[in-house]
C-alpha positions as CSV (number, residue, x, y, z in Angstrom):
1,M,22.4,-14.7,-5.4
2,T,19.3,-13.3,-6.4
3,T,18.8,-10.0,-7.1
4,K,15.6,-8.4,-6.2
5,F,15.6,-4.8,-8.0
6,F,11.8,-4.0,-7.4
7,P,10.7,-6.0,-4.3
8,E,7.4,-4.3,-4.4
9,H,6.6,-5.9,-7.6
10,E,4.6,-8.9,-8.0
11,I,5.0,-11.5,-10.4
12,N,1.9,-12.5,-12.2
13,I,2.1,-16.0,-14.0
14,L,-0.6,-17.4,-16.1
15,I,-0.5,-21.3,-17.0
16,V,-2.6,-22.8,-19.7
17,D,-2.8,-26.5,-20.4
18,D,-6.2,-28.6,-20.9
19,N,-5.1,-31.1,-18.1
20,K,-5.9,-30.0,-14.9
21,D,-3.4,-32.0,-13.1
22,I,-0.8,-30.4,-14.7
23,L,-2.5,-27.0,-13.8
24,N,-2.2,-28.0,-10.4
25,T,1.1,-29.5,-10.4
26,L,2.6,-26.3,-11.8
27,Q,0.6,-23.9,-9.7
28,M,1.8,-25.8,-6.3
29,S,5.5,-26.0,-7.6
30,L,5.6,-22.4,-8.8
31,E,3.9,-20.6,-5.8
32,Q,6.2,-18.4,-4.0
33,D,6.1,-15.1,-2.0
34,R,5.2,-12.1,-4.1
35,R,4.3,-14.5,-7.0
36,K,0.4,-15.0,-7.9
37,I,-0.5,-18.0,-10.1
38,F,-3.6,-17.9,-12.6
39,T,-4.9,-21.0,-14.4
40,T,-7.1,-21.8,-17.1
41,T,-8.0,-24.5,-19.6
42,N,-10.0,-22.5,-21.7
43,P,-7.7,-20.8,-24.6
44,H,-10.4,-18.2,-25.2
45,E,-9.8,-16.6,-21.7
46,V,-6.4,-16.3,-22.3
47,L,-6.2,-12.4,-23.5
48,K,-8.6,-11.2,-21.0
49,I,-6.6,-12.9,-18.5
50,C,-3.8,-11.6,-19.6
51,I,-5.0,-8.0,-19.9
52,E,-7.2,-7.7,-16.8
53,E,-4.4,-9.1,-14.5
54,S,-1.3,-7.6,-16.0
55,I,0.3,-11.1,-16.2
56,S,4.2,-11.2,-16.3
57,I,5.0,-14.7,-17.7
58,I,2.7,-17.1,-19.7
59,L,3.1,-21.0,-19.7
60,L,1.6,-22.1,-22.6
61,D,0.7,-25.9,-23.9
62,V,1.0,-26.3,-27.5
63,V,-1.5,-28.8,-28.1
64,M,-5.1,-28.2,-27.0
65,P,-8.6,-28.6,-28.4
66,E,-10.3,-26.1,-30.4
67,I,-7.2,-23.7,-30.9
68,S,-3.7,-24.6,-30.8
69,G,-0.9,-23.3,-28.7
70,L,0.8,-21.7,-31.4
71,E,-2.3,-20.3,-32.8
72,L,-2.7,-18.5,-29.5
73,L,1.0,-17.6,-29.3
74,D,0.2,-15.7,-32.7
75,T,-2.9,-14.2,-31.3
76,L,-1.0,-12.8,-28.4
77,K,2.0,-11.5,-30.0
78,K,-0.2,-9.3,-32.5
79,D,-2.1,-7.7,-29.5
80,P,-0.4,-4.7,-28.5
81,L,-1.7,-5.5,-24.9
82,T,-0.1,-8.5,-24.5
83,N,3.0,-8.8,-27.2
84,H,5.3,-7.7,-24.6
85,I,4.5,-10.7,-22.1
86,P,7.3,-13.8,-22.3
87,V,5.7,-16.9,-23.4
88,I,7.2,-20.5,-22.7
89,L,5.7,-23.3,-24.6
90,I,4.7,-26.9,-23.2
91,T,4.6,-29.6,-25.3
92,G,4.4,-33.6,-24.9
93,Q,5.8,-34.0,-28.2
94,I,9.3,-34.0,-29.4
95,L,9.6,-30.8,-31.6
96,S,11.6,-30.9,-34.8
97,S,13.6,-28.2,-35.7
98,A,10.9,-26.6,-37.9
99,D,8.4,-26.5,-35.1
100,A,11.0,-25.0,-32.9
101,V,12.0,-22.2,-35.1
102,T,8.0,-21.5,-35.9
103,G,7.5,-21.1,-32.3
104,L,10.0,-18.9,-31.5
105,S,9.7,-17.2,-34.6
106,K,6.0,-16.6,-33.3
107,G,7.7,-14.8,-30.2
108,A,8.2,-17.8,-27.6
109,V,11.2,-17.6,-25.3
110,D,11.5,-20.9,-24.5
111,F,9.9,-24.7,-24.4
112,L,9.4,-27.1,-21.7
113,S,8.5,-31.1,-22.6
114,K,6.2,-33.3,-20.7
115,P,6.6,-35.3,-18.8
116,L,7.9,-31.8,-16.6
117,D,10.9,-31.7,-14.5
118,L,9.8,-29.5,-12.3
119,Y,13.3,-28.6,-10.9
120,I,14.2,-27.6,-14.7
121,T,10.7,-25.7,-15.0
122,Q,11.4,-23.8,-11.4
123,A,14.7,-22.7,-12.7
124,K,13.8,-21.2,-15.9
125,I,11.0,-19.5,-14.3
126,N,13.4,-18.0,-11.8
127,S,15.5,-17.1,-14.7
128,L,13.1,-15.7,-17.0
129,I,11.8,-13.5,-13.3
130,M,15.7,-12.4,-13.2
131,L,15.4,-11.0,-16.7
132,L,12.1,-9.4,-16.2
133,N,13.8,-7.7,-13.0
134,Y,16.7,-6.7,-14.9
135,Q,14.5,-5.3,-17.8
136,Q,12.4,-3.3,-15.4
137,A,15.7,-2.0,-13.8
138,I,17.0,-0.7,-16.9
139,Q,13.2,0.7,-17.6
140,H,13.3,2.5,-14.8
141,Q,17.1,3.8,-15.0
142,N,15.9,4.9,-18.3
143,K,12.8,6.9,-17.3
144,E,15.1,8.4,-14.4
145,L,17.6,9.4,-16.9
146,E,14.9,10.9,-19.1
147,K,13.9,12.8,-16.2
148,S,17.3,13.7,-15.1
149,Q,18.1,14.7,-19.0
150,E,14.8,16.9,-18.7
151,Q,15.7,18.6,-15.6
152,L,19.3,19.2,-16.9
153,S,18.0,20.4,-19.8
154,L,15.7,23.1,-17.8
155,A,18.4,23.8,-15.8
156,M,20.7,24.9,-18.4
157,K,17.8,26.7,-20.4
158,R,17.4,28.6,-16.9
159,A,21.0,29.2,-16.5
160,E,21.6,30.6,-20.0
161,K,18.4,32.8,-19.5
162,T,20.1,34.1,-15.9
163,K,23.4,34.5,-17.9
164,V,21.7,36.5,-20.1
165,L,20.0,38.5,-17.7
166,K,22.9,38.6,-15.4
167,E,25.1,40.2,-18.8
168,N,22.3,42.6,-19.6
169,F,22.1,43.8,-16.1
170,L,25.7,44.4,-15.7
171,A,25.9,46.1,-19.1
172,N,23.2,48.4,-18.3
173,M,24.7,49.0,-14.7
174,S,28.3,49.8,-16.0
175,H,26.2,52.5,-18.4
176,E,24.1,53.7,-15.7
177,I,27.0,54.1,-13.5
178,R,29.0,55.8,-15.7
179,T,26.6,58.2,-16.9
180,P,26.5,60.3,-13.6
181,L,30.4,59.7,-13.4
182,T,30.9,61.2,-16.6
183,A,28.9,64.1,-15.7
184,I,30.5,64.4,-12.2
185,T,33.9,64.6,-14.0
186,G,32.8,66.9,-16.5
187,L,31.2,69.2,-14.0
188,T,34.1,69.5,-11.9
189,H,36.1,70.8,-14.9
190,L,33.4,73.4,-15.7
191,L,33.4,74.1,-11.8
192,K,37.0,75.0,-12.1
193,D,36.4,77.5,-14.8
194,A,33.2,78.8,-13.7
195,E,33.5,82.9,-14.0
196,N,30.7,83.8,-11.6
197,A,28.6,82.9,-8.7
198,D,25.5,82.0,-11.0
199,D,27.7,79.8,-12.9
200,R,29.2,78.0,-10.0
201,S,25.8,77.4,-8.3
202,N,24.7,76.0,-11.8
203,V,27.2,73.6,-11.7
204,I,27.0,72.7,-7.9
205,Q,23.1,71.9,-8.4
206,L,23.9,69.8,-11.4
207,L,26.7,67.8,-9.6
208,E,24.2,67.4,-6.5
209,Y,21.9,65.7,-8.8
210,S,24.8,63.2,-10.6
211,T,25.8,62.6,-7.3
212,Q,22.5,61.5,-6.1
213,S,21.6,59.7,-9.0
214,L,25.0,57.5,-8.5
215,L,24.1,57.0,-4.8
216,G,20.3,55.9,-5.9
217,L,21.8,53.4,-8.1
218,V,23.4,51.8,-5.0
219,N,20.4,52.4,-2.8
220,D,18.6,50.5,-5.8
221,I,20.2,47.2,-5.6
222,L,20.5,47.3,-2.0
223,D,16.9,47.9,-1.2
224,S,15.9,45.4,-3.9
225,E,17.6,42.9,-1.8
226,K,16.5,44.0,1.6
227,I,12.8,43.5,0.0
228,D,13.5,40.2,-1.1
229,A,14.6,39.4,2.4
230,G,11.8,41.1,3.8
231,K,13.9,43.4,5.8
232,I,13.0,46.6,4.5
233,S,10.8,48.8,6.8
234,I,8.1,51.8,6.7
235,S,8.8,54.5,8.9
236,R,6.1,57.1,8.8
237,S,6.4,60.6,10.3
238,N,5.2,64.1,9.7
239,T,5.9,65.2,6.2
240,D,5.2,68.2,4.0
241,I,3.9,66.4,0.5
242,K,3.9,69.5,-1.2
243,M,7.0,70.9,-0.5
244,L,8.6,67.1,-1.1
245,V,6.9,67.2,-4.6
246,K,8.1,70.4,-5.2
247,N,11.5,69.7,-4.2
248,C,11.7,66.6,-6.5
249,G,10.6,68.7,-9.4
250,D,13.3,71.0,-8.7
251,L,16.0,68.7,-8.5
252,L,15.1,66.6,-11.9
253,R,14.2,70.0,-14.0
254,P,17.8,70.4,-15.1
255,L,17.9,66.6,-16.2
256,A,14.4,67.7,-18.4
257,S,15.5,70.9,-19.4
258,K,18.8,69.2,-20.9
259,K,16.4,67.0,-23.0
260,G,14.3,70.1,-24.0
261,L,11.7,68.9,-21.8
262,Q,8.9,70.6,-19.3
263,L,8.8,69.0,-16.1
264,N,5.7,70.5,-14.3
265,C,4.3,70.0,-10.9
266,Y,0.4,70.5,-10.3
267,I,-0.7,70.0,-6.4
268,D,-4.1,70.3,-5.8
269,D,-5.3,73.1,-3.0
270,A,-6.9,70.5,-1.1
271,V,-3.8,68.4,-0.4
272,P,-3.0,69.0,3.3
273,S,0.3,71.0,4.2
274,A,1.5,67.6,6.1
275,V,0.5,63.9,6.4
276,M,1.9,60.9,8.1
277,T,4.3,59.0,5.7
278,D,7.7,57.8,5.2
279,P,9.2,60.5,3.4
280,L,12.4,58.7,2.3
281,R,10.6,56.0,0.8
282,F,7.9,58.3,-0.8
283,N,10.7,60.6,-2.2
284,Q,12.5,57.3,-3.7
285,I,9.1,56.4,-5.5
286,L,8.6,59.6,-6.8
287,M,12.3,60.5,-8.1
288,N,12.1,57.0,-9.5
289,L,8.9,57.6,-11.3
290,I,9.7,61.3,-12.7
291,N,13.4,60.2,-13.7
292,N,12.0,57.1,-15.5
293,A,8.9,59.3,-17.3
294,I,12.2,61.9,-18.4
295,K,14.1,59.0,-19.7
296,F,11.8,57.6,-22.0
297,T,10.4,61.0,-23.0
298,E,12.0,62.7,-26.4
299,V,9.6,65.5,-27.2
300,G,7.1,67.3,-25.0
301,Q,6.7,67.2,-21.3
302,V,6.3,65.4,-17.9
303,D,3.6,66.4,-15.9
304,V,3.2,65.3,-11.9
305,K,-0.1,65.9,-10.7
306,V,-1.3,65.4,-6.9
307,K,-4.7,65.7,-5.7
308,V,-6.9,64.7,-3.1
309,E,-9.8,61.7,-4.1
310,E,-11.6,61.4,-1.2
311,V,-11.4,62.3,2.5
312,K,-12.3,60.4,5.4
313,E,-12.4,61.8,8.9
314,Q,-8.5,62.4,10.0
315,K,-7.5,61.0,6.8
316,V,-7.2,61.7,3.1
317,L,-6.6,59.3,-0.3
318,L,-4.1,61.0,-2.1
319,K,-3.5,60.4,-5.8
320,V,-0.1,61.2,-7.6
321,A,0.1,60.7,-11.7
322,I,3.2,61.0,-13.4
323,R,2.4,61.3,-17.1
324,D,5.0,61.6,-19.9
325,T,4.4,62.5,-23.8
326,G,6.9,59.6,-24.4
327,M,7.1,56.5,-26.6
328,G,4.6,54.5,-24.6
329,I,4.7,50.9,-23.2
330,P,3.4,48.0,-25.7
331,E,0.6,46.2,-24.3
332,A,2.3,42.8,-24.3
333,S,5.1,44.4,-22.0
334,K,2.8,46.3,-19.4
335,S,2.8,43.3,-17.3
336,K,6.6,43.1,-17.3
337,I,8.0,46.7,-16.5
338,F,7.8,46.0,-12.9
339,D,9.9,42.7,-13.1
340,R,13.3,43.2,-11.6
341,F,15.9,43.2,-14.2
342,T,13.4,43.5,-16.9
343,Q,13.3,45.9,-19.9
344,V,10.9,46.3,-23.0
345,E,12.1,43.8,-25.4
346,D,12.2,46.5,-28.2
347,H,15.4,48.1,-29.4
348,R,13.6,51.4,-29.4
349,W,12.9,51.5,-25.6
350,Q,16.3,49.4,-25.0
351,K,18.5,52.1,-26.3
352,F,17.4,54.6,-23.1
353,G,19.4,51.8,-20.9
354,G,18.5,51.4,-17.1
355,T,19.2,48.7,-14.6
356,G,15.5,47.2,-14.6
357,L,15.6,47.7,-10.8
358,G,13.8,51.2,-10.0
359,L,10.4,50.3,-11.3
360,S,10.1,46.9,-9.3
361,I,11.7,48.7,-6.3
362,V,8.8,51.3,-6.7
363,K,6.0,48.6,-7.2
364,K,7.4,46.6,-3.8
365,L,7.4,50.0,-1.8
366,I,3.8,51.2,-2.8
367,E,2.7,47.6,-1.8
368,L,4.5,47.5,1.4
369,K,2.8,51.0,2.1
370,G,-0.4,49.6,1.4
371,G,-1.0,51.6,-1.8
372,I,-2.3,50.8,-5.3
373,L,-0.5,51.1,-8.7
374,S,-1.7,51.6,-12.1
375,V,-0.4,52.0,-15.7
376,D,-2.1,53.7,-18.5
377,S,-0.1,53.7,-21.9
378,A,-0.5,54.0,-25.5
379,V,2.4,53.4,-27.9
380,G,2.9,56.9,-29.4
381,K,1.3,58.5,-27.2
382,G,2.9,58.3,-23.7
383,T,2.3,56.8,-20.3
384,T,0.6,57.8,-17.3
385,I,1.7,55.9,-13.7
386,T,-0.6,56.4,-10.9
387,F,-0.3,55.4,-7.3
388,S,-2.6,56.2,-4.5
389,N,-2.9,55.7,-1.1
390,W,-4.5,56.7,2.3
391,Y,-2.4,59.1,4.6
392,E,-3.5,60.3,8.3
393,V,-3.6,64.0,8.1
394,C,-1.2,66.1,10.4
395,M,-3.5,68.5,12.4
396,E,-1.6,70.9,15.3
397,N,-3.1,69.1,18.1
398,N,-2.6,65.5,16.8
399,A,-0.1,63.7,18.9
400,A,0.9,61.1,15.8
401,C,2.2,64.2,13.8
402,A,4.8,65.1,16.3
403,D,7.2,68.2,15.6
404,A,9.4,66.8,12.9
405,A,11.1,69.9,11.8
406,A,14.4,69.6,10.3
407,P,16.7,69.4,13.3
408,V,19.1,72.6,13.9
409,L,22.6,71.1,13.4
410,S,23.9,73.3,16.5
411,N,27.8,73.6,17.5
412,F,29.3,71.5,20.2
413,K,31.3,72.6,22.9
414,N,34.8,71.1,24.0
415,V,34.3,68.1,22.1
416,C,37.4,66.6,20.6
417,V,37.0,63.6,17.9
418,L,39.4,61.0,16.8
419,L,38.8,60.4,13.0
420,A,40.1,57.0,11.9
421,E,40.1,57.4,8.0
422,D,42.6,56.5,5.0
423,D,41.1,58.5,2.5
424,A,42.8,61.9,2.3
425,I,39.7,63.2,0.6
426,N,37.6,62.0,3.1
427,Q,39.6,63.0,6.0
428,M,39.4,66.6,4.3
429,V,35.7,66.9,3.8
430,T,34.9,65.2,7.1
431,T,37.2,67.5,9.2
432,R,35.9,70.7,7.7
433,I,32.3,69.6,8.5
434,L,33.0,68.7,12.3
435,N,35.3,71.8,12.4
436,A,32.5,73.8,11.4
437,W,30.5,72.4,14.3
438,D,33.3,73.3,16.4
439,I,34.5,69.9,17.1
440,K,38.3,69.4,17.3
441,V,39.8,66.7,15.0
442,D,42.7,64.3,15.2
443,V,43.3,62.0,12.2
444,A,44.5,58.4,12.2
445,V,45.4,57.0,8.7
446,N,45.0,53.2,10.0
447,G,43.6,51.2,12.5
448,E,47.1,50.9,14.2
449,E,47.3,54.5,14.5
450,A,43.9,54.9,15.7
451,F,44.7,52.3,18.7
452,K,47.7,54.2,19.5
453,K,46.2,57.7,19.6
454,A,43.4,56.4,21.9
455,R,45.8,55.1,24.3
456,E,47.8,57.9,24.4
457,K,44.9,60.9,24.3
458,V,41.4,61.1,25.8
459,Y,39.0,61.4,23.0
460,D,35.2,62.0,23.3
461,L,34.6,59.6,20.6
462,I,35.8,57.9,17.7
463,L,34.7,58.0,14.3
464,M,36.3,54.7,13.1
465,D,36.3,53.6,9.2
466,T,35.8,50.0,9.2
467,H,38.2,49.0,6.1
468,M,41.7,50.2,6.5
469,P,45.2,49.5,5.6
470,L,47.8,47.7,8.3
471,M,44.7,47.3,10.6
472,N,41.1,47.5,9.7
473,G,38.3,49.4,12.0
474,Y,37.2,46.0,13.4
475,E,40.7,45.0,14.8
476,A,41.1,48.2,16.2
477,T,37.8,48.5,18.0
478,R,38.6,45.2,19.5
479,K,42.1,46.3,20.7
480,I,40.6,49.5,22.4
481,R,37.8,47.4,24.0
482,T,40.1,44.5,25.3
483,E,44.0,46.1,25.6
484,L,43.1,49.9,26.7
485,A,42.9,50.6,30.4
486,G,40.2,51.7,32.5
487,K,37.2,53.8,31.0
488,K,39.4,54.3,28.0
489,S,38.2,51.2,26.8
490,E,34.5,52.6,27.0
491,I,35.0,55.2,24.9
492,P,32.0,55.5,22.0
493,I,32.8,54.3,18.7
494,I,30.8,55.1,15.9
495,S,31.4,52.9,12.6
496,F,32.0,55.5,9.6
497,S,32.2,53.3,6.7
498,A,30.8,52.7,3.3
499,S,30.1,49.1,4.0
500,V,26.3,48.9,4.4
501,M,25.5,45.2,3.7
502,E,23.9,43.9,6.8
503,K,26.6,41.3,7.7
504,D,29.4,44.4,7.6
505,Q,27.1,46.3,10.1
506,E,26.6,43.1,12.4
507,K,30.4,42.9,12.4
508,A,30.8,46.3,13.5
509,M,28.6,46.1,16.2
510,E,30.2,42.8,17.4
511,A,33.8,44.3,17.2
512,G,32.3,46.7,19.9
513,M,31.4,49.7,18.1
514,N,28.4,51.7,19.3
515,S,26.4,52.9,16.8
516,L,26.9,53.3,12.6
517,V,27.1,55.9,10.2
518,T,27.3,55.0,6.3
519,K,28.8,56.7,3.6
520,P,28.0,59.0,1.9
521,F,26.9,60.6,5.1
522,N,23.6,62.7,5.9
523,L,25.0,65.7,8.1
524,A,21.8,65.7,10.3
525,D,22.5,61.7,11.2
526,L,26.0,62.0,11.8
527,H,24.9,65.0,13.7
528,E,22.6,62.9,16.0
529,K,25.1,60.0,16.0
530,I,27.5,62.2,17.6
531,S,25.0,63.7,20.1
532,A,23.9,60.3,21.0
533,S,27.5,59.3,21.7
534,L,28.3,62.2,24.1
535,V,25.7,61.3,26.1
536,L,26.6,58.0,26.0
537,K,30.3,59.0,27.0
538,K,29.2,61.2,30.0
539,G,30.5,60.6,33.0
540,Y,32.9,58.2,31.4
541,Y,36.2,59.8,32.1
542,E,35.6,61.0,35.5
543,E,38.5,58.5,36.7
544,V,41.0,58.3,33.8
545,I,43.8,56.3,34.7
């Protein structure tokens, strides 16, 4: 059985003999598919043929005029381009042991004696070719093994780097989450002991900042994943930039004051009162940049400046600069600060912590909005981060700038809601908010109880938490949709959950829920979803069985 490791490989055989009859006989005997036979009677051509034709095996006559086969063998083995070629010596003499040892010591692999037995010759050549195939297979496997080892080494290095990044990220994230949690815990104690309204107001303001900071961390993680997946969108509306900047400043000023810093906001008079932008994303960008400036500044101030760079028809080019008097950024690190999970590699900067997500999200959001981001920094002097973009100016008669005033959260009439919520605090908070809108509320502590109450009583809508004991919100919704009689199965159900991953939201809709409100919820969003659900519900219960 013949093993062919590399069928594409052609074996080139060179026969060297001064007898042309022997050359012709050997050539005809050895010719096969994927073999190429070269012959020569001139020993001076051998080296050239071997190099030019990539010879695999040489059959070399020992006795030739001008130069002997042993001398030629010695020349071939001394040349680095031909010393690897196996050589079989052909001789018409009876070799002594000494001659045989000489030939083998010079590099020959075997001998053939004249007159040649062609069967033996073919067998030896076939055996040598098989050996060459084995060698080539081993060389190929060695190369593949080396390649695999290199890839494995590279993968291990990447894994180690990823592990370090992950460990650093988790350590930083733990620190960042615990910081506002610690503040919230402490502030609740202060709120209990607050002696007057001013003290309570100040504590509540700090509580609001701490809770927003905590929520911001979670949103940063989710937004980073959404941006990577290309699932984040920009929703532009009529926005009061001046008020937005002022609110950001007011919200973060207590943090700056706590560090003994001044936070100043300067807004050019030429800045329009309203432009078309995404207020949520603009606020996110600004909050991240100001918070970052405060974090890396120990002495001095943080200045936020908004000015008009250029006006063109109904558009304005706004430039927002956040300048701090902090430690500055080393030149080598400027290109890295917007990379995800990356921090400046210097213990003086790393002591300030951070998740390494905020600035990467800022950069991507600014680019999504079509803006330009730049950094100017000097170690020991501070940093200025600037972003600029074109905005459509909202005029009174501009239809694109429709009324975007904050909605009035009016009371409802004759509305009864079933709140399926297992957390006692969330039950109390949500119930009070709904009661303030003149909504009657019944509470179910799990999905099984929610199903029973929905079966026994007619509700205008259900606020359904998705994660509850005994029966979760998905199962309860499916049971309501499939097991309740008549129009009760069509009651509007709002997913009311802290699960904000896209797969969880898709799961809620597949279970039969009509819309989504995520926790912590925005009052205006909840009010709007309830209003929309009541419109959806209209007419459902004209004939309730």
